N, C-alpha and C positions, 0 to 999 in steps of 0.2 A: 641018650644022647641028649648033650647041656648046649641046649642055646642059649645060658643066660649072659656068658660073658659077652660072645659076639651081639647080641641085643642091646647090653648096656652100653657096649664102643659104638655099636649104631646109632644109637641114641643121643651118644654125646658127640659124636661128627656133625651129625643128619641137623640138632640143634643150633651145633656154632653157624654153621653154611646158613641157614637159614636166618637166623638174628640178623648176619655179616649182610644178605641179600633183604632183608628187607629193611634196615639200615640206608644201603645206598639206593634202594626202591624209594623210602621216604626224602631223602636228599636231591633224588632225581626230579621227583614231584614237586619238591617245595622248589626247586632254582627252575623248573623250568616254567612252573605258573605264574614266576613273576617276569619270565623273560616271552612267553608263549600268549595265545589269546584263547579262551575257550573254547574258539570252532575248533580251533589246532588238536584240542582235545578230543571233542568230538566226531572230526574228521579220522583220527586217529582209532576210537574207540570202534567204528565201523569194520575199519581195518582188518584189527588184533581179533575180532571176534569171526570176520569170515579165513582171513587165513587159520587160526588157531581150529574151527571145522576142519580145513582142508586137512591138517596137520591129523588129524584121527583116522580119516582115511587111508593117509597114506601112509601111517604105520601099518594097514591092515589086519591091526587086532590081535599081533605076532606077539610083541613084546611079553605081555603078562599069561601066553599059550607057555613061553619058552621057561619064563619062571614056574610055573606051574609042574609042567613035566621033567620029572627030573632023569630024564632017560632020555637026551638028545646025542645023537652024533654029527659027524664033521658032515658027512652031505646033507644032512638035512639042514646043518648051520647055513651051509654053504647055500642053498636053495633059498630059504630066507631071506639071508643077506641081499639075494639079487633080486627076491622079490619087494623087499623093500623100498632099495634102489629106483625099481622099475615103478613103484607105486609113487615115490615120491615125485618124479618128473612127471609121472601122467597128470598128477596131480594139478602140479605146475603151470601144466597144458592147457587142466579145466578153468584155473584158477586166470589165465590170461584171457581164454573166450567169453568169463562172467564178468569184466574188468567195466569193458563200453557197457554193458546191462545195468549193470550194478550202480554205475554213476549216475548212469539216469533215470533210474528209480529214485535216488535222493537229490538228483539235483545238481550235483557234484563231479563234472565235471574233473575236479584235480584227485578222484578217487583212479582212476586209471592209472595213472604212472604210480602211484604209491601201492596199489595192489600188486601193479607188476617188480616194484622191488622189493616188498616186503615180503610176496609170495616166494621168491628165491628160498627162503628159512626152506621150504618142504622139503627141498634137494638137498641144500646140506645137511637138516639134520637127519633125512635117511640113511645117509651114511656112515651116522655114527652110532644109531640107533640101537641096534644088535647088540654093541659095545658095552654097550650101555644097559643095557640089559642084562646082561653076561657076569656085567663087574657089582649088580646089585643080587645077582644069584648069589654071586658069591662071597655076599658081604661085605665088597670092599667102600663102604661107606664113608671111611676118610678120606680115599682117594678123587671119590664121585663129589662130594663136599669140597675140598680142592679147585676140583675142576670147575664147578658152580661159583665159588667166590670168585676164581679170576675171570670167569664172565661177565658175571655181574660188574664186576669194577671196571671193565673194559666199555659195556655198554653206558655206566655212568659217566665215564670221562670222554666218551664219543657224544654222548646224549649234550652233555653241557658245553661242548666243544663245538659243535655244529648248532645250535643254539645261538651261542654267541659271535658266532658268523653268520646269524640272520638267513639261517638254512629255513626256517619257520617248520612246519608240519614233517617236514624229512629229516629235522633232528630225532623226535621221537621215532620213526623208521628204518632211520640208518642204524642208530644206536641200536638198537634189538636187532637186525643182521648182525652187526659187528660181533655182539654177545653171543651168538648163536656158533656162527663161523670159528670165533676161538672154542668153545666147549664143544665143539665138534672134533677140533683138531686134536686137542689134548685127551678126549675120550679113548679116539682109535690111536695113538698111542701108546698108551694107558691098557687097552685093551689087546692089541695084538698079541703080545705073549700067548693070550686065552684062545685066539680062535683066528685063523687067516685064511677067510675065504676063499676057497676054491671054484676054480670054471667048472664048476657042476653045477646042473639043473634039473632036477627029477621032481616033479610037482607029485606024483602021486605016492611019494615019499612024508610029503608033508598034509596031505590033504587033511588031515584030524587037528592037522594045527590048524587048519586055513578053517572048518567047521567051526573049531573054537574061538578062532579069532573072527568070523563072520559076524557071531554075535554078541563078540567084543567091540565091534565097529560100530553095530546098530545101536547097543546100550550106549555105546563113549558117545555118538555122535548124538544121539538126541538128549544127551544128559547134558553135552556141553549147548546144543543149542537152546535146551531149558536157563540154561544158566543163563546165556546171556541175549535170551530173547527179547530181555528189556529196551537192553540200547538198541536193538536193530529197529525197533515197535518205536523209541523215543525221539531215535536220527530221523524216523522218516515221519512221525504225526511231529514231530516240534520243534527241528534243525537242529545243526549242527554246534548250535550255543547253546543251547539248553542240554543237551548229550553232554559236552562237555563238562556243563556243571554238575549234574548226574554221574558220568563216569569220574571224574577226580573224586566225588563222596565214597563210589561203591569202591574205585580202586586203594583209597586209605583204609576203608573197611575191612579189603581182602588182607592185608597187611596180615592182622595178627595169627588169621588162619595159615599165611603160609610161613611163617615160621614153628607154629607147635604144631597145626596139621602131620605134615610131611616129617614131623618127630616118630610120630606114631604110628601112620602107614606106611612112610618107604619100608622103615626094619619091621612091619608088622604084618604085610605080605609076604614075604619071603618066610617069615619063621612060622605063620600061621600055615600056610603051605607044606611046610613039614607037621604040620600039628593037623592037619586034615582030618587022619581016620582017632584022633581021639578026642572025642566028643567033649569032656570035663576040662581038659585043658583050654579048648580051641575056646568053649565059651568062659572059664577065667579068664582069658588074655582079653578075649572082647568086650566084656564087662570092666575092666579096666583099662581097657583105651579108652573109652565111652567117657568111664570116671574122669580117668587124666587129660584128657581132651574140655573135658567142663573144667575142670578145675582152674585149669590153665587158661581156655579162653575167657571163659563168663567175665571175669573180675577187669579186662584187659577192654571188653567190648561193652560193658556197664559205663566204665570209666569214658573212653568217647563219647559214650549218648549221652552222659553228664555233662561232657564237657568239650562238647564239640564245639562251639561260641571259641572259646579259646584257642582249641585247637585249630583252626580255621585259622583264626585273626593271626596266629603268630608262624606260621608255616607258608602258609599261603596268599593272604594279603588284604585289602577288601574288597576287592574284585569276586573275589570268590563268597561275602555273606552270604549270597542266596543258596548257597548248597547248605547250607547248618542242617536247616532242617530234612535235607535227603539224608544226613550224614546220621542223625540220627534215629530213625529208620533203620537204614539199611542195617545199622552196626546191631540191633538187635535182633533182625532177621537173619545177620551174617553167625553171630551167639548159636544159634539155634539151626542153622544150619549146617555149622561146624559138628556138631554131636552128627549126626548121620553119613559124616566122612568113613568112618572104620566098619560100616555095613558093607563099603564094595570090594574092602580088601577080604571081610567073611568072604563076601559072593564067590571072590577068584578064588581064592583060597580052598572052598569046597569043591570047583570046578563047576560053577553055574554061572555060565555067562547066560544064559537064555532067561536065567529068573531075574539078571539083571536087566535085559532085554525089554521086557514086558512091561518090567513096574516103572522102568524109565518111559518106554511109548505111552503109559499110561498116562506120566504126570506131562511130560509134554503138551497136553490136553487139557488136561488142568489148569498150569502155568498160562496157557494161552487164552484161553477164556477167563482167567482172573484178571490178567495185563490188560487184555481187553478191556475190560467193564472199568479197570483202575485210571485209562489210560486217559477216560471223558475227564479227569480229574489231573492233568497233568503228570509230569516228572512223578510229581508226592502222591500221586494216586496211585502211579505201576509199582514204587512201592509199598506201601501201605496192603496191596494185595497182595506181592509177594510175602508180607511178615505174615497178615494172616493165614495164606496157604500155608507155611511153611506150620504154624502151631498146631493146624487141623493136621497135619501129615504125620503127626508123631506115634500116635497109635495105631494107624492103619501098618507104618513102617517096622512097627514093634511085630505085629499081629502077622504080616506077611512074609516079612523078611526075617527078621530075627530071632524070632523062638523056632522058625521051622529049620533055620541054618544049623543054631546053636545049643537052642532048646531054654533060652534066659526066660526066666517068669517076669513079667510084667512088675512087680514088685523090685526087683535085683534091678530090673533096665532105670524103672522112673527114678527109683532110689540114687544113684549113679550122676544120675543130672541133677535134680533137683537137689538136694543137696549145698554142690557145688553155685548154684544158682540162686539160693537162698542168701549163700552168705555174701554171694559179687553184690546182692541188690541193697544188701547193708552197705555194705564197704561204698559203696558208689553214692547212695545217700546220703551220708552219713559226712563223705567228702564234698560231696556239694552244697551241705548248708553250713560247713564250716568256709568253705571258699568265698562267699558271698560276703565276709566278714574282711575280704581282702580288695583293697585298690587295683588294677591295671589286672590283665591278660595272665602274664609269665607267673605274678605272687596268685592267685586265684588258681591258676592248676597247679602250679608246686605243694603248694598248703593242701588242695583238694586230693591232688593222687596221695598226698603222704598218708593223711588220714583215710585214706582210701582202702590203702595198702596194708595199713594197722588196723582198721574194723575186720578186714578181710583176713588177717591171716590170724587173729584171735579168735574168728568164727571156725578157720579149719582144725587149730586146734581144739578145737572144745567137738566139734562135731565129723571132722572130715582127715582125720591125723592120719588115714593109709596112704591118700595122696603125698602128704609130708614126708611117709617115708620112704616112698617109691622115691620124689624128689634126692633127699638126701643118698641114697642107695645109686640112683646116676649118678650124683656131681661127685661122689667118694668112692667109687667104682675105679678098678685096676684096669685099663686096658688089657683084652683075654685076647 
């Protein structure tokens, strides 16, 4: 089975989608940061965490089970579709019931209508979730990319329009819901030819999917909670304004990973699933994945850490100056965290959802303990706690997950990370030193980024040419 053509095609389209989506996101964040107040972003951060967690439950873990299983018939798909829809409705009702207690917990009455509006996305998304999965399984990444671009563009236009109309925090909630609605409509229209749900409901025939899905829900919800526990904790202890500063810094540093990581992981998951019994090829693909992610992400995050002050001043304005130290710490944390992303695809490709569940169940306790200790020093303390924990987890991640699943040794695993890390550090430090000679935020940023990119490229030519060859193959490959 030759998967090179579809894989490269998928990488290219996913890259285009995510670059445009992140540009839309940065534009939205930069515009709204000047139109809205930090507390608006703080309220939205709480709502986004709660609604995002609910969507993990609403999916019932079925999506990745459908990709993993290569023999799914029409009756099973129909049953799974209706289970998705029922799950979305049930979760929305739970959200409505929790809105008032949540508002009391944070002392923010406005959370009640915000949760009610934003929570509608759980129902809307459930209508198109299976079609998204089927299109991914059939490697229709170009079509999914166009849908993603259209929905994010609508979210951008809606956000700016609502903010200019003085809707405040509802500009953030409304735009997110608008983008979800458009994505669902377009996904259903595109996937209708692959499958049309019948009025069939045979739970006994999908029991094995639900067994796989149960661990997926558990693993996904714990992983999501672990990743967003900082926002919930800061919102409760420091208030909406402090959370707004933290959430804008965190949101900005997630953008590079949103561009780069799905380029690899969205394509890698279905491809790895097809290679799940060919361990040597699976190991080679996994090591390439973390090497490519590191080579793309590390220079970007190193530049963000060095030039955080200039970026904040140019994009968000003077009222967000307090977010600069947070952005620096979170950038390094995000760089290290991005390396662990492909292990999720590896776990699912091998059908080891139980392993992922117990790993993330352990992480949530470690993360909670670290953040509670760091919270004594405010949002910056939480950021430092996350960074130190991420450093400490690198060896356990390899020992308990990577080596058992694909047999990769520590030397080859570490080399895939350390080579691009060293090059990125050299580039960022050189760029930062040169930038000191220039006046003004824009000139410092432009000069520093140019030097950083040049030094990093020279370092890659010296000891990371494999990545440059792979990048050239993606750019020059013809659609297959």
